[in-house]
C-alpha positions in Angstrom: -1.6 16.2 26.8 -3.4 13.5 24.7 -4.6 16.2 22.3 -1.1 17.7 22.0 0.3 14.2 21.2 -2.3 13.8 18.6 -1.6 17.1 17.0 2.2 16.4 17.0 1.7 12.9 15.4 -0.6 14.4 12.8 1.8 17.1 12.0 4.7 14.6 11.6 2.6 12.3 9.4 1.4 15.1 7.2 5.1 16.3 6.8 6.1 12.8 5.8 3.1 12.6 3.4 4.0 15.9 1.8 7.6 14.8 1.2 6.4 11.5 -0.2 4.0 13.2 -2.7 6.8 15.5 -3.8 9.0 12.5 -4.5 6.1 10.6 -6.2 5.7 13.6 -8.5 9.4 13.6 -9.3 9.4 9.8 -9.7 6.4 9.9 -12.0 8.2 12.4 -14.3 11.5 10.4 -14.3 9.7 7.1 -14.8 7.7 8.6 -17.7 10.9 9.7 -19.3 12.3 6.1 -19.0 9.1 4.7 -20.4 9.2 7.0 -23.4 12.7 5.5 -24.1 11.6 1.9 -23.3 8.5 2.2 -25.4 10.6 2.2 -28.5 12.6 -0.9 -27.5 11.7 -4.6 -28.1 11.2 -7.0 -25.3 14.4 -8.8 -25.5 14.8 -11.4 -22.6 18.5 -10.4 -21.9 17.5 -6.7 -21.8 14.7 -7.3 -19.4 16.8 -9.5 -17.1 19.6 -6.9 -17.2 17.3 -4.1 -16.2 15.7 -6.1 -13.5 19.1 -6.9 -12.0 20.1 -3.4 -12.3 17.0 -2.3 -10.5 17.6 -4.8 -7.7 21.2 -3.5 -7.3 19.8 0.0 -7.3 17.6 -0.7 -4.3 20.6 -1.9 -2.3 22.5 1.3 -3.3 19.5 3.4 -2.3 19.4 1.8 1.1 23.1 2.3 1.5 22.9 6.0 0.8 19.6 6.7 2.5 21.0 9.1 5.1 22.5 11.3 2.5 19.2 13.1 1.3 20.7 14.6 -1.9 22.4 11.5 -3.0 19.4 9.3 -2.1 17.1 11.5 -4.2 19.6 11.4 -7.1 19.9 7.6 -7.0 16.0 7.5 -6.7 15.7 9.6 -9.8 18.1 7.3 -11.8 16.4 4.2 -10.5 13.0 5.5 -11.6 14.4 6.1 -15.2 15.6 2.5 -15.3 12.3 1.2 -14.0 10.5 3.3 -16.5 12.5 1.9 -19.3 11.6 -1.7 -18.2 8.0 -0.7 -17.8 7.9 1.0 -21.2 9.2 -2.2 -22.9 6.5 -4.3 -21.3 3.6 -1.9 -21.8 4.7 -1.6 -25.5 4.0 -5.3 -25.9 0.6 -4.9 -24.3 -0.3 -2.0 -26.6 0.4 -4.3 -29.5 -1.9 -7.0 -28.1 -4.6 -4.9 -26.5 -4.6 -1.5 -28.2 -3.7 1.8 -26.7 -7.2 2.6 -25.4 -7.3 -0.6 -23.3 -3.8 0.2 -21.9 -4.9 3.7 -21.0 -8.1 2.4 -19.5 -5.9 0.0 -17.3 -3.8 2.8 -16.2 -6.8 4.9 -15.2 -8.3 1.9 -13.4 -5.1 1.4 -11.5 -5.1 5.1 -10.5 -8.7 4.7 -9.2 -7.8 1.5 -7.2 -4.8 3.3 -5.6 -6.9 6.3 -4.7 -9.6 4.1 -3.1 -7.1 2.1 -1.2 -5.4 5.3 0.0 -8.7 6.7 1.3 -9.6 3.5 3.0 -6.1 3.1 4.6 -5.9 6.7 5.8 -9.5 7.3 7.0 -11.1 4.0 7.9 -9.4 3.5 11.2 -8.6 -0.1 10.3 -5.1 -1.4 11.2 -3.7 -2.9 8.0 -0.2 -3.6 9.3 -1.1 -7.3 10.2 -1.7 -7.9 6.5 2.0 -7.4 5.8 3.3 -10.8 6.7 0.7 -12.6 4.6 1.2 -10.2 1.6 4.9 -10.7 1.7 4.5 -14.5 1.6 2.0 -14.2 -1.3 4.5 -11.9 -3.1 7.2 -14.4 -2.8 4.9 -17.0 -4.3 4.1 -14.7 -7.1 7.8 -14.1 -7.9 8.4 -17.9 -8.0 5.4 -18.6 -10.3 6.5 -15.5 -12.5 10.0 -17.0 -12.9 8.4 -20.3 -13.9 6.2 -18.6 -16.4 9.3 -17.4 -18.3 10.0 -21.1 -19.2 6.5 -22.5 -19.3 3.5 -21.5 -21.3 0.4 -21.1 -19.0 -3.1 -21.5 -20.2 -5.3 -18.3 -20.4 -7.3 -19.5 -17.3 -4.1 -20.0 -15.3 -2.8 -16.6 -16.4 -6.0 -14.9 -15.4 -6.0 -16.6 -12.0 -2.3 -15.7 -11.5 -3.0 -12.0 -12.6 -6.1 -11.8 -10.3 -4.1 -13.0 -7.3 -1.4 -10.5 -8.2 -3.9 -7.6 -8.2 -5.3 -8.7 -4.9 -1.8 -8.8 -3.4 -0.8 -5.4 -4.6 -4.1 -3.8 -3.6 -3.2 -5.2 -0.2 0.2 -3.5 -0.4 -1.5 -0.2 -1.3 -3.5 -0.5 1.9 -0.3 -1.3 3.9 1.9 1.3 2.5 -0.8 4.2 2.7 -1.6 3.0 6.3 2.1 3.2 7.2 2.3 6.7 5.6 -0.7 7.9 7.5 0.5 6.5 10.9 4.2 7.1 10.7 5.7 9.5 13.2 8.8 9.9 11.0 9.6 13.2 9.4 12.8 12.2 7.4 13.5 12.3 3.7 15.1 8.9 3.9 11.8 7.3 5.0 9.9 9.3 2.4 12.2 7.8 -0.3 11.4 4.3 0.7 7.6 5.0 1.1 7.7 6.5 -2.4 9.5 3.4 -3.8 6.9 1.1 -2.1 3.9 3.0 -3.5 5.4 3.3 -6.9 6.1 -0.5 -7.0 2.6 -1.2 -5.8 1.2 0.9 -8.6 3.5 -0.5 -11.5 2.9 -4.1 -10.4 -0.9 -3.7 -10.0 -1.0 -2.0 -13.5 1.0 -4.8 -15.2 -1.0 -7.6 -13.5 -4.2 -5.9 -14.7 -2.9 -5.7 -18.2 -1.9 -9.3 -18.0 -5.4 -10.2 -16.8 -7.0 -8.3 -19.7 -4.7 -10.1 -22.2 -5.6 -13.4 -20.7 -9.3 -12.6 -21.0 -8.9 -12.0 -24.7 
């Protein structure tokens, strides 16, 4: 009976993983489209604040329609385009400061960190769920400091410290989200949508903190 339960759980988790990776592929394409649009826009404060508010509202809408698979995926695609626009604007400013090669290197480095964390979370046998509370508190602190940084000029050393902590926090979220994906017994598209959003946000935020760290080191 134990073996049958194990096979059943593995099958469900694998199914959730396959749905999540399908949605991640779709999300990457839609986000890239948005980034292409955003890359040609200047980083105007009101534009950025408007996009961030719209993304926050989009998450609430996504949660409200999560049981309607077709509508949830449609909202997810639109949300990814909007997120891509915001990311494109920000990355464009880093390209101007660091150069395209450095930004591409940062992107590839983020891919490598995500892959390593995914392998550790899925195959190490370590329970990363207890990290969630601590990472959530650290994330809240990062948000507060990030808002303060809009109005105050931090020194390069403070920026590098802040960015390094940000990378550690989102590496932790990589471990938590991939562990959740590997161990979940859910098989629903609605859960796959929110796992997709979680992993996507982990990736984007780690990438942007890495670029901020590199700019601070200059």
